[in-house]
Residue frames as qw, qx, qy, qz and C-alpha x, y, z in Angstrom:
[[0.335, 0.652, -0.633, -0.249, 32.03, 62.58, -2.71],
 [0.262, -0.229, 0.933, -0.089, 32.27, 59.04, -1.20],
 [0.646, 0.383, 0.559, -0.350, 28.76, 58.24, -2.50],
 [0.559, 0.728, -0.210, -0.336, 29.79, 59.32, -6.02],
 [0.074, 0.546, -0.831, -0.074, 32.90, 57.12, -5.85],
 [0.453, 0.024, 0.858, -0.241, 30.80, 54.19, -4.65],
 [0.662, 0.573, 0.269, -0.401, 28.30, 54.82, -7.47],
 [0.424, 0.712, -0.495, -0.261, 31.11, 54.89, -10.07],
 [0.143, -0.363, 0.919, -0.064, 32.59, 51.72, -8.61],
 [0.580, 0.253, 0.707, -0.315, 29.20, 49.95, -8.74],
 [0.601, 0.692, -0.036, -0.397, 28.67, 51.21, -12.29],
 [0.255, 0.622, -0.720, -0.169, 32.04, 49.79, -13.37],
 [0.356, -0.123, 0.907, -0.188, 31.29, 46.46, -11.63],
 [0.658, 0.469, 0.461, -0.367, 28.05, 46.27, -13.61],
 [0.499, 0.733, -0.328, -0.326, 29.81, 47.15, -16.86],
 [0.025, 0.480, -0.876, -0.048, 32.42, 44.43, -16.30],
 [0.485, 0.136, 0.823, -0.262, 29.67, 41.93, -15.49],
 [0.622, 0.642, 0.163, -0.417, 27.90, 43.11, -18.67],
 [0.294, 0.661, -0.637, -0.265, 31.06, 42.50, -20.70],
 [0.225, -0.191, 0.952, -0.088, 31.17, 38.97, -19.32],
 [0.586, 0.405, 0.579, -0.398, 27.51, 38.50, -20.21],
 [0.551, 0.708, -0.194, -0.397, 28.13, 39.64, -23.81],
 [0.095, 0.529, -0.833, -0.131, 31.12, 37.30, -24.08],
 [0.297, -0.007, 0.937, -0.183, 29.08, 34.34, -22.88],
 [0.399, 0.501, 0.732, -0.234, 25.67, 35.02, -24.41],
 [0.261, 0.319, 0.501, 0.760, 26.00, 37.68, -27.11],
 [0.163, -0.019, 0.069, -0.984, 23.86, 40.78, -27.52],
 [0.536, -0.213, -0.535, -0.617, 20.68, 38.95, -28.53],
 [0.714, -0.377, -0.589, 0.011, 20.62, 36.89, -25.32],
 [0.209, 0.303, -0.427, 0.826, 21.95, 39.64, -23.04],
 [0.509, -0.619, -0.587, -0.117, 20.15, 39.51, -19.68],
 [0.101, -0.682, 0.259, -0.676, 20.05, 42.36, -17.19],
 [0.829, -0.479, 0.044, -0.285, 18.93, 39.87, -14.55],
 [0.938, 0.002, -0.124, 0.324, 22.03, 37.67, -15.05],
 [0.382, 0.565, -0.227, 0.695, 24.28, 40.75, -15.00],
 [0.433, -0.673, 0.177, -0.573, 22.74, 41.89, -11.70],
 [0.948, -0.312, -0.013, -0.057, 23.15, 38.41, -10.26],
 [0.810, 0.244, -0.176, 0.503, 26.81, 38.22, -11.33],
 [0.174, 0.578, -0.229, 0.764, 27.49, 41.67, -9.85],
 [0.370, -0.287, -0.750, 0.467, 25.69, 40.72, -6.63],
 [0.143, 0.085, 0.162, -0.973, 23.13, 43.52, -6.82],
 [0.492, 0.420, 0.596, -0.476, 19.37, 43.76, -7.07],
 [0.482, 0.417, 0.673, 0.374, 17.66, 43.20, -10.41],
 [0.135, 0.946, 0.294, -0.027, 16.74, 46.90, -10.43],
 [0.452, -0.666, 0.209, 0.556, 20.35, 48.12, -10.13],
 [0.451, 0.073, 0.550, 0.699, 21.25, 47.88, -13.86],
 [0.107, 0.751, 0.536, 0.371, 18.14, 49.89, -14.77],
 [0.332, -0.888, -0.164, 0.275, 18.93, 52.45, -12.07],
 [0.456, -0.533, 0.339, 0.627, 22.42, 53.01, -13.51],
 [0.219, -0.138, 0.661, 0.704, 21.76, 52.64, -17.25],
 [0.529, 0.234, -0.073, -0.813, 18.04, 52.92, -17.94],
 [0.920, 0.188, 0.148, -0.309, 17.32, 49.97, -20.19],
 [0.882, -0.024, 0.370, 0.289, 19.18, 47.20, -22.00],
 [0.582, 0.683, 0.130, 0.422, 20.16, 49.49, -24.90],
 [0.133, -0.935, 0.202, -0.261, 21.44, 52.14, -22.50],
 [0.762, -0.513, 0.385, 0.086, 23.46, 49.50, -20.68],
 [0.836, 0.229, 0.317, 0.385, 25.01, 48.14, -23.87],
 [0.322, 0.865, 0.008, 0.386, 25.78, 51.70, -25.02],
 [0.413, -0.850, 0.304, -0.124, 27.54, 52.28, -21.67],
 [0.865, -0.211, 0.385, 0.244, 29.60, 49.10, -22.18],
 [0.674, 0.558, 0.203, 0.440, 30.64, 50.24, -25.66],
 [0.020, 0.938, -0.108, 0.330, 31.52, 53.69, -24.29],
 [0.679, -0.658, 0.326, 0.031, 33.53, 52.12, -21.45],
 [0.851, 0.057, 0.349, 0.388, 35.55, 50.00, -23.89],
 [0.440, 0.780, 0.115, 0.429, 36.05, 53.04, -26.15],
 [0.250, -0.926, 0.194, -0.204, 37.35, 55.06, -23.19],
 [0.801, -0.431, 0.367, 0.195, 39.72, 52.29, -22.09],
 [0.761, 0.312, 0.325, 0.467, 41.10, 52.00, -25.63],
 [0.202, 0.914, 0.045, 0.350, 41.29, 55.79, -26.03],
 [0.485, -0.828, 0.282, -0.007, 43.36, 56.07, -22.82],
 [0.819, -0.177, 0.430, 0.336, 45.67, 53.34, -24.11],
 [0.592, 0.650, 0.244, 0.410, 45.98, 55.08, -27.51],
 [0.040, -0.965, 0.113, -0.234, 47.01, 58.32, -25.81],
 [0.677, -0.610, 0.388, 0.140, 49.58, 56.45, -23.71],
 [0.812, 0.174, 0.395, 0.393, 51.02, 54.75, -26.82],
 [0.426, 0.788, 0.168, 0.413, 51.19, 57.98, -28.80],
 [0.280, -0.943, 0.156, -0.091, 52.84, 59.81, -25.90],
 [0.641, -0.554, 0.490, 0.204, 55.82, 57.43, -25.84],
 [0.794, 0.298, 0.412, 0.335, 56.41, 56.66, -29.52],
 [0.429, -0.068, 0.275, 0.858, 58.44, 58.60, -32.05],
 [0.184, 0.561, 0.170, -0.789, 57.25, 61.80, -33.66],
 [0.173, 0.191, -0.659, -0.707, 56.98, 60.59, -37.26],
 [0.750, 0.062, -0.007, -0.658, 53.63, 59.41, -38.54],
 [0.739, 0.221, -0.629, -0.096, 55.16, 56.08, -39.50],
 [0.204, 0.194, -0.795, 0.538, 56.55, 55.57, -35.96],
 [0.461, -0.024, 0.399, -0.792, 53.14, 56.40, -34.51],
 [0.791, 0.162, -0.281, -0.519, 51.39, 54.04, -36.91],
 [0.618, 0.199, -0.751, 0.121, 53.69, 51.11, -36.10],
 [0.034, 0.123, -0.725, 0.677, 53.57, 51.74, -32.33],
 [0.584, 0.025, 0.184, -0.790, 49.80, 52.15, -32.44],
 [0.782, 0.156, -0.483, -0.363, 49.35, 48.92, -34.42],
 [0.484, 0.131, -0.803, 0.323, 51.47, 46.88, -32.01],
 [0.165, -0.072, 0.558, -0.810, 49.71, 48.52, -29.07],
 [0.703, 0.037, -0.092, -0.704, 46.34, 47.60, -30.55],
 [0.718, 0.113, -0.684, -0.070, 47.44, 43.97, -30.88],
 [0.236, 0.100, -0.760, 0.597, 48.52, 43.94, -27.23],
 [0.411, -0.032, 0.298, -0.861, 45.23, 45.52, -26.18],
 [0.776, 0.071, -0.324, -0.537, 43.21, 42.93, -28.10],
 [0.665, 0.108, -0.727, 0.131, 45.22, 40.00, -26.75],
 [0.236, 0.069, -0.685, 0.685, 45.54, 41.17, -23.16],
 [0.348, 0.162, 0.413, -0.826, 41.94, 42.35, -22.79],
 [0.005, -0.149, -0.909, -0.390, 39.84, 39.63, -24.42],
 [0.092, 0.633, 0.696, -0.325, 36.60, 40.92, -22.87],
 [0.122, 0.686, -0.041, -0.716, 37.13, 44.24, -24.61],
 [0.039, -0.208, 0.775, 0.595, 37.90, 42.46, -27.87],
 [0.175, 0.432, 0.885, 0.011, 34.40, 40.99, -27.84],
 [0.173, 0.819, 0.328, -0.437, 32.97, 44.51, -28.11],
 [0.025, -0.649, 0.410, 0.640, 35.58, 45.79, -30.56],
 [0.080, 0.209, -0.841, -0.493, 34.98, 42.88, -32.95],
 [0.417, 0.295, 0.755, -0.411, 31.35, 42.09, -32.24],
 [0.279, 0.027, -0.593, -0.755, 29.13, 41.19, -35.17],
 [0.123, 0.354, 0.869, -0.323, 25.53, 40.75, -34.13],
 [0.026, 0.490, 0.610, 0.622, 22.41, 41.59, -36.15],
 [0.322, -0.819, -0.475, -0.014, 20.78, 43.15, -33.11],
 [0.482, -0.445, -0.038, 0.754, 23.76, 45.44, -32.61],
 [0.351, 0.850, 0.392, 0.028, 22.17, 48.50, -34.22],
 [0.506, 0.667, 0.021, 0.547, 23.82, 51.45, -35.99],
 [0.323, -0.900, 0.148, -0.251, 24.26, 53.43, -32.79],
 [0.789, -0.491, 0.337, 0.152, 26.63, 50.80, -31.47],
 [0.802, 0.347, 0.215, 0.437, 28.39, 50.39, -34.81],
 [0.204, 0.875, -0.056, 0.435, 29.20, 54.11, -34.81],
 [0.516, -0.791, 0.290, -0.155, 30.49, 53.98, -31.24],
 [0.889, -0.186, 0.347, 0.233, 32.50, 50.87, -31.91],
 [0.678, 0.621, 0.127, 0.373, 33.88, 52.39, -35.11],
 [0.091, -0.954, 0.222, -0.181, 35.61, 55.09, -33.08],
 [0.770, -0.499, 0.370, 0.144, 37.97, 52.41, -31.77],
 [0.762, 0.110, 0.429, 0.472, 39.56, 51.91, -35.19],
 [0.319, 0.932, 0.164, 0.048, 39.42, 55.46, -36.51],
 [0.284, -0.836, 0.383, 0.271, 43.01, 56.27, -35.46],
 [0.644, -0.060, 0.655, 0.392, 44.35, 53.50, -37.72],
 [0.469, 0.711, 0.468, 0.235, 42.47, 55.03, -40.63],
 [0.006, -0.998, 0.022, 0.066, 43.73, 58.53, -39.81],
 [0.461, -0.658, 0.498, 0.327, 47.37, 57.50, -39.38],
 [0.634, 0.164, 0.642, 0.398, 47.44, 55.43, -42.59],
 [0.351, 0.851, 0.349, 0.178, 45.83, 58.31, -44.52],
 [0.176, -0.955, 0.177, 0.161, 48.26, 60.83, -43.03],
 [0.571, -0.418, 0.585, 0.396, 51.30, 58.69, -43.78],
 [0.593, 0.392, 0.606, 0.358, 50.20, 57.96, -47.35],
 [0.207, 0.958, 0.185, 0.072, 49.57, 61.67, -47.97],
 [0.356, -0.836, 0.320, 0.269, 53.01, 62.56, -46.58],
 [0.468, -0.320, 0.701, 0.433, 54.79, 60.18, -48.95],
 [0.353, 0.417, -0.370, -0.752, 52.52, 60.76, -51.95],
 [0.155, 0.104, 0.977, 0.107, 50.67, 57.44, -52.12],
 [0.356, -0.158, -0.428, -0.815, 47.45, 57.46, -54.14],
 [0.653, -0.209, 0.244, -0.686, 44.00, 56.55, -52.75],
 [0.918, 0.088, -0.330, -0.201, 44.08, 52.98, -54.05],
 [0.555, 0.286, -0.637, 0.452, 47.44, 52.36, -52.36],
 [0.230, -0.345, 0.465, -0.782, 46.16, 53.99, -49.16],
 [0.831, -0.136, 0.024, -0.538, 43.18, 51.63, -49.09],
 [0.862, 0.178, -0.469, 0.078, 45.45, 48.63, -49.70],
 [0.279, 0.362, -0.619, 0.639, 47.78, 49.74, -46.89],
 [0.507, -0.296, 0.325, -0.741, 44.84, 50.17, -44.52],
 [0.928, -0.006, -0.194, -0.318, 43.57, 46.70, -45.40],
 [0.736, 0.260, -0.549, 0.300, 46.99, 45.11, -44.90],
 [0.046, 0.382, -0.567, 0.728, 47.70, 46.89, -41.60],
 [0.672, -0.231, 0.239, -0.662, 44.31, 46.00, -40.15],
 [0.927, 0.100, -0.329, -0.147, 44.74, 42.43, -41.40],
 [0.518, 0.328, -0.627, 0.481, 48.10, 42.22, -39.64],
 [0.267, -0.346, 0.469, -0.767, 46.60, 43.63, -36.44],
 [0.812, -0.109, 0.131, -0.558, 43.58, 41.32, -36.38],
 [0.874, 0.236, -0.425, -0.029, 45.44, 38.31, -37.75],
 [0.348, 0.368, -0.676, 0.535, 48.26, 38.57, -35.22],
 [0.445, -0.296, 0.422, -0.732, 45.74, 39.08, -32.40],
 [0.912, 0.006, -0.064, -0.406, 43.84, 35.97, -33.42],
 [0.776, 0.306, -0.523, 0.176, 46.99, 33.89, -33.84],
 [0.081, 0.381, -0.649, 0.653, 48.28, 34.99, -30.43],
 [0.612, -0.220, 0.283, -0.705, 44.90, 34.36, -28.85],
 [0.951, 0.040, -0.066, -0.298, 44.43, 30.85, -30.21],
 [0.703, -0.510, 0.476, 0.142, 48.04, 29.83, -29.51],
 [0.836, 0.498, 0.138, 0.187, 49.01, 29.38, -33.15],
 [0.444, 0.600, -0.258, 0.614, 51.69, 32.01, -32.54],
 [0.578, -0.451, -0.494, 0.467, 53.07, 32.17, -28.99],
 [0.069, -0.955, -0.136, -0.254, 52.53, 35.57, -27.39],
 [0.737, -0.345, -0.032, 0.580, 56.17, 36.50, -26.81],
 [0.075, -0.835, 0.120, 0.532, 58.24, 39.66, -27.14],
 [0.308, -0.255, 0.711, 0.579, 60.13, 38.05, -30.03],
 [0.252, 0.467, 0.793, 0.299, 56.91, 37.34, -31.95],
 [0.048, 0.899, 0.321, -0.294, 55.60, 40.84, -31.20],
 [0.185, -0.651, 0.387, 0.626, 58.83, 42.22, -32.69],
 [0.309, 0.086, 0.812, 0.487, 58.28, 40.04, -35.78],
 [0.174, 0.755, 0.631, 0.044, 54.78, 41.47, -36.19],
 [0.108, -0.874, -0.026, 0.472, 56.13, 44.99, -35.62],
 [0.279, -0.385, 0.604, 0.640, 58.79, 44.43, -38.30],
 [0.283, 0.383, 0.809, 0.346, 56.10, 43.16, -40.70],
 [0.077, 0.887, 0.424, -0.166, 53.96, 46.24, -40.12],
 [0.187, -0.780, 0.230, 0.552, 56.94, 48.57, -40.52],
 [0.367, -0.137, 0.733, 0.556, 58.13, 46.74, -43.63],
 [0.356, 0.641, 0.676, 0.071, 54.74, 47.20, -45.27],
 [0.103, 0.950, 0.118, -0.272, 55.47, 50.91, -45.60],
 [0.269, -0.540, 0.579, 0.548, 58.68, 50.21, -47.50],
 [0.388, 0.241, 0.824, 0.335, 56.64, 48.46, -50.18],
 [0.104, -0.033, -0.334, -0.936, 54.89, 50.31, -53.03]]
């Protein structure tokens, strides 16, 4: 068992070094050699753990998905039982996740021509709960498909816009400003 724990620890170290590499160089210039150097391991170690560059990047995407999934489950376990309560809590939680984990944000919001469909599908799982909750809420209150799409657009715009504004300092990342964003998200569902 200790060897398995050590292997998992080394794997996570490599993934975190890979996240840093993507943040600094993008997917197109991603280097297994630089990742190994940053992690303080041999050049063969990334291949041993992940196969090739594509396998490594897929593992990074999966790691970020798992981190976000765990956070989603935590958020949903402590919020209210109504779909609207879940949607608002989830949206604010997503903003916090994006602001507080900027390395993960690079994967969640990555746009790179070499980032093939496999990664787009994996990355798309990170936002599927927003889609599901908006659709569920709109169905519960009888909103049509056009309104549902508009609500999804507005909620995602509020999530990504607030995250960007917090990140670049345009809006200080404070509890008061988070409450303002939360109120804006909640208010959107009072509008037709």
